[in-house]
C-alpha positions as CSV (number, residue, x, y, z in Angstrom):
1,M,6.0,-20.7,-2.3
2,V,4.0,-20.5,0.9
3,L,5.9,-18.2,3.3
4,E,4.8,-17.8,6.9
5,L,6.1,-15.7,9.8
6,E,5.1,-16.9,13.2
7,R,5.4,-14.5,16.2
8,V,8.5,-12.8,14.7
9,T,10.2,-10.1,16.8
10,V,13.2,-8.2,15.6
11,V,15.4,-6.2,18.1
12,S,18.5,-4.2,17.0
13,G,20.6,-1.9,19.1
14,G,18.2,-2.2,22.0
15,Q,15.3,-1.1,19.8
16,T,12.4,-3.3,18.8
17,H,11.5,-3.1,15.1
18,L,8.9,-5.9,14.8
19,Y,6.6,-7.0,17.6
20,G,5.4,-10.6,17.4
21,V,4.4,-10.5,13.7
22,D,2.2,-13.3,12.3
23,L,1.8,-13.2,8.6
24,R,1.1,-15.8,5.9
25,L,1.7,-14.7,2.4
26,V,-0.8,-15.7,-0.3
27,P,1.2,-18.0,-2.7
28,G,1.3,-17.1,-6.3
29,A,-0.1,-13.6,-5.7
30,I,1.1,-10.0,-5.1
31,N,1.2,-9.3,-1.4
32,V,1.5,-5.6,-0.7
33,L,3.1,-4.3,2.5
34,L,1.5,-0.9,3.0
35,G,2.7,1.5,5.7
36,P,4.4,4.8,6.4
37,T,8.2,5.3,6.4
38,Q,9.9,3.3,9.2
39,A,6.8,1.2,9.8
40,G,8.8,-2.0,9.6
41,K,8.2,-3.0,6.0
42,T,11.9,-3.3,5.0
43,T,12.7,-5.2,8.3
44,L,9.9,-7.6,7.4
45,M,11.3,-8.2,4.0
46,R,14.9,-8.7,5.3
47,V,13.5,-11.4,7.7
48,M,11.7,-13.0,4.8
49,A,14.9,-13.0,2.7
50,G,17.1,-14.4,5.5
51,L,19.2,-11.2,5.7
52,D,18.1,-10.6,9.3
53,K,17.4,-13.3,11.9
54,P,14.5,-12.7,14.3
55,A,15.1,-12.4,18.0
56,T,12.0,-14.6,18.6
57,G,9.7,-16.5,16.3
58,R,10.3,-18.4,13.1
59,V,10.0,-18.3,9.3
60,L,8.5,-21.2,7.4
61,A,8.9,-21.8,3.6
62,D,6.5,-24.4,2.3
63,G,6.2,-25.7,5.9
64,R,10.0,-26.0,6.4
65,D,11.6,-23.9,9.1
66,V,14.2,-21.6,7.4
67,T,14.8,-19.2,10.3
68,G,18.5,-18.3,10.1
69,V,19.0,-20.0,6.7
70,S,21.1,-17.6,4.6
71,V,19.8,-15.7,1.6
72,R,22.1,-17.6,-0.7
73,Q,20.4,-20.9,0.2
74,R,16.9,-19.6,-0.6
75,N,15.1,-19.4,-3.9
76,L,14.3,-15.7,-3.9
77,A,15.2,-12.4,-5.5
78,M,15.0,-8.9,-4.1
79,V,14.9,-5.4,-5.7
80,Y,15.5,-2.3,-3.6
81,Q,14.3,1.3,-4.2
82,Q,17.9,2.2,-4.9
83,F,18.4,0.1,-8.0
84,I,21.8,-1.6,-8.1
85,N,23.6,-2.4,-11.4
86,Y,27.2,-3.3,-12.0
87,P,28.6,-0.3,-13.9
88,A,31.4,-2.1,-15.6
89,M,29.1,-4.8,-17.1
90,T,26.7,-4.5,-20.1
91,V,23.0,-4.8,-19.5
92,F,23.2,-8.4,-20.8
93,D,25.9,-9.3,-18.3
94,N,24.1,-7.6,-15.4
95,I,21.0,-9.6,-16.1
96,A,22.9,-12.8,-16.7
97,S,25.0,-12.5,-13.5
98,P,22.8,-14.7,-11.2
99,L,22.6,-17.4,-13.8
100,K,26.3,-17.4,-14.3
101,L,26.8,-17.8,-10.5
102,Q,24.5,-20.9,-10.8
103,K,26.7,-22.2,-13.6
104,T,23.8,-22.2,-16.0
105,A,24.7,-23.4,-19.6
106,A,25.6,-20.5,-21.9
107,D,22.8,-21.0,-24.4
108,E,20.3,-21.2,-21.6
109,V,21.7,-17.9,-20.2
110,T,21.3,-16.2,-23.6
111,R,17.7,-17.6,-24.0
112,R,16.5,-16.5,-20.6
113,V,18.2,-13.1,-20.7
114,N,16.6,-12.3,-24.1
115,E,13.3,-13.5,-22.8
116,V,13.1,-11.4,-19.7
117,A,14.6,-8.4,-21.5
118,A,11.8,-8.6,-24.1
119,R,9.2,-8.8,-21.3
120,L,10.6,-5.6,-19.8
121,H,11.1,-3.9,-23.2
122,I,14.9,-3.5,-22.9
123,E,16.1,-6.0,-25.4
124,H,17.5,-3.2,-27.6
125,L,19.7,-2.1,-24.6
126,L,21.5,-5.3,-23.9
127,Q,24.9,-4.2,-25.1
128,R,24.9,-0.8,-23.3
129,R,26.3,-0.1,-19.9
130,P,24.1,1.2,-17.0
131,A,25.6,4.8,-17.2
132,E,24.1,5.0,-20.7
133,L,20.6,4.3,-19.5
134,S,17.8,6.4,-18.1
135,G,16.5,5.9,-14.6
136,G,13.6,3.8,-15.8
137,Q,15.8,1.7,-18.0
138,Q,18.2,1.1,-15.1
139,Q,15.4,0.0,-12.9
140,R,14.1,-2.4,-15.6
141,C,17.6,-3.8,-15.7
142,A,17.6,-4.4,-12.0
143,L,14.2,-6.0,-12.2
144,A,15.2,-8.2,-15.1
145,R,18.2,-9.5,-13.0
146,A,15.8,-10.5,-10.3
147,L,13.3,-12.1,-12.6
148,V,15.7,-14.1,-14.7
149,K,16.4,-16.3,-11.7
150,R,12.8,-17.5,-11.8
151,A,12.7,-17.4,-8.0
152,S,9.6,-18.6,-6.3
153,L,9.7,-15.5,-4.0
154,V,10.3,-12.0,-5.3
155,L,10.7,-9.1,-2.8
156,L,10.3,-5.6,-4.1
157,D,11.1,-2.9,-1.6
158,E,9.5,0.4,-3.0
159,P,11.1,-0.4,-6.4
160,L,9.5,2.5,-8.2
161,V,9.8,5.3,-5.6
162,N,12.7,7.1,-7.3
163,L,11.1,7.2,-10.7
164,D,8.9,10.0,-12.1
165,Y,5.2,9.6,-12.1
166,K,4.8,8.4,-15.7
167,L,7.5,5.8,-15.4
168,R,6.1,4.5,-12.1
169,E,2.6,4.1,-13.7
170,E,4.1,2.3,-16.7
171,L,6.2,-0.1,-14.7
172,R,3.5,-0.8,-12.1
173,V,1.2,-2.1,-14.9
174,E,4.1,-4.1,-16.3
175,L,4.8,-5.7,-12.9
176,A,1.2,-6.7,-12.4
177,T,1.2,-8.3,-15.9
178,L,4.6,-10.1,-15.3
179,F,3.3,-11.9,-12.2
180,A,-0.2,-12.6,-13.5
181,D,0.7,-16.3,-14.2
182,G,0.5,-17.1,-10.5
183,K,3.9,-18.9,-10.5
184,T,5.6,-16.4,-8.2
185,T,4.8,-15.1,-4.7
186,V,5.5,-11.4,-4.7
187,V,6.0,-9.0,-1.8
188,Y,5.8,-5.4,-2.7
189,A,6.4,-2.6,-0.1
190,T,5.0,0.8,-0.6
191,T,3.9,3.9,1.4
192,E,1.2,4.8,-1.1
193,P,-2.4,3.6,-0.7
194,L,-3.2,4.2,-4.3
195,E,-0.4,2.0,-5.4
196,A,-1.7,-0.8,-3.3
197,L,-5.2,-0.4,-4.9
198,L,-3.7,-0.4,-8.4
199,L,-1.7,-3.5,-7.8
200,G,-4.6,-5.4,-6.3
201,G,-3.9,-8.8,-4.8
202,Y,-3.6,-8.8,-1.1
203,T,-2.5,-6.1,1.3
204,A,-0.9,-6.2,4.8
205,I,-1.2,-2.9,6.7
206,V,2.1,-2.4,8.6
207,D,2.6,0.3,11.3
208,K,5.0,0.8,14.2
209,G,6.4,-2.7,13.8
210,R,3.1,-4.5,13.7
211,V,0.8,-6.0,11.0
212,L,-2.6,-4.5,11.7
213,Q,-4.6,-6.3,9.0
214,H,-4.1,-8.6,6.1
215,G,-6.5,-9.7,3.4
216,P,-7.7,-9.0,-0.2
217,T,-6.7,-5.4,-0.9
218,L,-10.3,-4.2,-1.7
219,D,-11.6,-5.9,1.5
220,V,-9.0,-4.2,3.6
221,Y,-9.8,-0.8,2.0
222,N,-13.5,-1.2,2.2
223,A,-13.5,-2.5,5.8
224,P,-10.5,-1.2,7.7
225,A,-10.4,-3.1,11.0
226,S,-9.5,-0.1,13.1
227,V,-8.8,3.6,13.2
228,E,-5.1,2.9,12.7
229,V,-5.7,0.9,9.6
230,A,-8.0,3.6,8.2
231,A,-5.3,6.2,8.8
232,V,-2.7,4.2,6.9
233,F,-5.0,3.1,4.0
234,N,-6.2,6.6,2.9
235,D,-4.4,9.5,1.2
236,P,-5.3,12.1,2.2
237,P,-6.1,10.7,5.6
238,M,-9.7,9.9,6.5
239,N,-11.6,12.7,8.3
240,M,-12.1,11.4,11.9
241,L,-14.7,12.9,14.2
242,V,-15.2,12.0,17.9
243,S,-18.9,11.6,18.2
244,D,-21.7,10.1,20.3
245,L,-23.9,7.1,19.5
246,T,-27.4,7.7,20.9
247,A,-29.9,5.1,22.1
248,Q,-32.2,6.2,19.3
249,G,-29.9,4.7,16.7
250,T,-28.2,7.9,15.5
251,A,-24.7,9.4,15.7
252,R,-24.3,13.0,17.0
253,L,-21.4,14.5,15.2
254,P,-19.4,17.5,16.6
255,I,-20.1,19.4,13.4
256,G,-23.7,20.1,14.3
257,I,-25.5,17.2,12.6
258,E,-27.1,14.0,13.7
259,V,-27.2,11.0,11.3
260,P,-28.8,7.5,11.4
261,V,-26.4,4.6,11.9
262,R,-26.7,1.0,10.8
263,Q,-27.8,-1.6,13.2
264,A,-24.3,-3.0,13.7
265,A,-23.3,0.3,15.3
266,N,-26.4,0.8,17.4
267,G,-26.1,1.5,21.1
268,A,-25.1,4.5,23.2
269,G,-21.5,5.5,23.7
270,T,-18.6,7.4,22.4
271,C,-17.4,6.5,18.9
272,R,-15.3,7.9,16.0
273,I,-16.9,8.7,12.7
274,G,-14.7,8.3,9.7
275,I,-15.4,10.2,6.4
276,R,-13.3,9.6,3.4
277,P,-12.3,12.9,1.7
278,G,-13.7,11.6,-1.5
279,H,-17.1,11.2,0.1
280,L,-17.4,15.0,0.9
281,R,-19.2,16.6,-2.0
282,L,-20.3,20.1,-3.1
283,A,-23.8,18.7,-4.1
284,P,-26.1,16.2,-2.5
285,R,-25.7,12.6,-3.8
286,T,-29.0,11.3,-2.4
287,A,-32.1,12.5,-0.6
288,Q,-30.4,11.5,2.6
289,S,-27.3,13.7,2.1
290,V,-26.7,16.1,4.9
291,A,-25.2,19.6,4.5
292,V,-22.3,20.8,6.6
293,P,-21.7,24.6,6.5
294,C,-17.9,25.4,6.1
295,R,-15.4,28.0,5.2
296,L,-12.7,27.3,2.6
297,E,-9.2,27.7,4.1
298,L,-7.1,26.3,1.3
299,A,-7.5,24.7,-2.1
300,E,-4.8,22.5,-3.6
301,L,-4.8,21.3,-7.2
302,S,-3.2,17.9,-7.9
303,G,-3.5,16.7,-11.4
304,S,-7.1,16.0,-12.1
305,E,-8.2,16.5,-8.5
306,T,-8.8,19.3,-6.1
307,F,-8.3,19.1,-2.3
308,L,-10.3,21.5,-0.2
309,H,-9.2,22.3,3.3
310,L,-12.4,23.3,5.2
311,H,-13.3,24.7,8.6
312,T,-16.8,23.9,9.9
313,H,-19.0,26.6,11.3
314,T,-20.2,24.3,14.1
315,G,-17.5,22.8,16.3
316,G,-14.6,24.4,14.4
317,I,-13.5,21.1,12.9
318,D,-11.0,20.9,10.1
319,L,-12.0,18.7,7.1
320,I,-10.5,17.7,3.8
321,A,-12.6,17.2,0.7
322,Q,-11.2,15.4,-2.4
323,L,-13.0,16.5,-5.5
324,Q,-12.7,15.1,-9.0
325,G,-11.7,17.8,-11.6
326,V,-10.3,21.3,-11.2
327,H,-12.4,23.6,-9.0
328,Q,-11.5,27.3,-8.6
329,I,-13.1,28.6,-5.4
330,E,-12.0,31.7,-3.7
331,L,-10.4,31.3,-0.3
332,G,-12.7,32.3,2.6
333,T,-15.8,31.3,0.6
334,Q,-18.7,30.0,2.7
335,L,-20.0,26.8,1.3
336,D,-21.8,23.6,2.2
337,V,-20.3,20.2,1.8
338,F,-22.5,17.1,1.8
339,I,-22.1,13.8,3.6
340,D,-24.1,10.6,3.2
341,P,-24.9,8.5,6.3
342,D,-24.5,5.3,4.2
343,E,-20.8,6.2,3.5
344,L,-19.7,6.7,7.1
345,F,-17.2,4.4,8.9
346,I,-18.1,4.0,12.6
347,F,-15.4,3.0,15.0
348,G,-16.0,2.1,18.7
349,A,-14.4,3.5,21.8
350,D,-11.7,0.7,21.4
351,T,-11.0,2.1,17.9
352,K,-12.2,-1.1,16.2
353,L,-14.6,-0.9,13.2
354,L,-18.3,-1.3,14.2
355,S,-19.8,-0.5,10.9
356,G,-18.8,0.7,7.4
357,P,-20.3,1.5,4.1
358,E,-22.1,-1.4,2.4
359,A,-20.6,-0.2,-0.8
360,T,-17.7,2.2,-1.3
361,H,-18.3,5.0,-3.8
362,G,-15.5,6.6,-5.7
363,A,-12.6,4.7,-4.1
364,H,-9.3,6.6,-4.2
């Protein structure tokens, strides 16, 4: 299905939730809506589903105007972060319920339920009731009920957020595999940049009721169109330094260093320099690496990564470095972190991207 939103605005209770959104989903692919909580992702999905009618604008499905057409008249399925199963029904009957509403023949119901249950590894649970299942099994049941319809549009609103890390990782891989045949247009809402990168496909950055950028996920990550996009598509946030571009083709950073900039960003004026936390290192990467003297304020261990909260000697700027592996460094330690000019993002005074890394190293 080709789904398009044209200049869609949503107003509720005197408050605007979406501002003139234009968005064309890529058919047969996973389209991620990435943005912070209350950015407008769920409202977008409700408009796509026909649960909410926009105040202005229209929704097109395969070129047909479906604005205001009820969800029951659309070939779609939706799964919420709070998975919903019917407690009095078995898993089989939960999954089969949309097919029975469509008056599908009994043998076809059985065949399709068994097929989708096998794909989600819950075929051995079909005679149990939801209360007998784990959280991950219940979410698989809810997903199976959505998938069994074979809808041309599937909307997944943070479907894995309430599951533990291991289950989220497992189901995320399964979802990517389930939709790899290109027969279904998928919309997947998340607040996590890493999840968008792992799912691949296409990503729309949503913030404050607006779609800021939409394109292939890696393209959006590697070339965020603005400071706002860079802030959303990075966890932890990109280090952002207000700096000066000089007529000599360099950028003067407030941390006491001057670095060369690419031709695309040449020209005097104020700019913002973005440095990904993963691009701050404890050792030089190239001969062009520049040292920044800092003091360690806090170190956080997160699985196989260490986050260093640093305070620069010059300018008194706070930086975050994201290091692979476990690093035990005493608080208050004076140390140098290294940045590379070819890894800097340069945003103009209007916050739009002027220049970015030609190749992104160590994407996180």
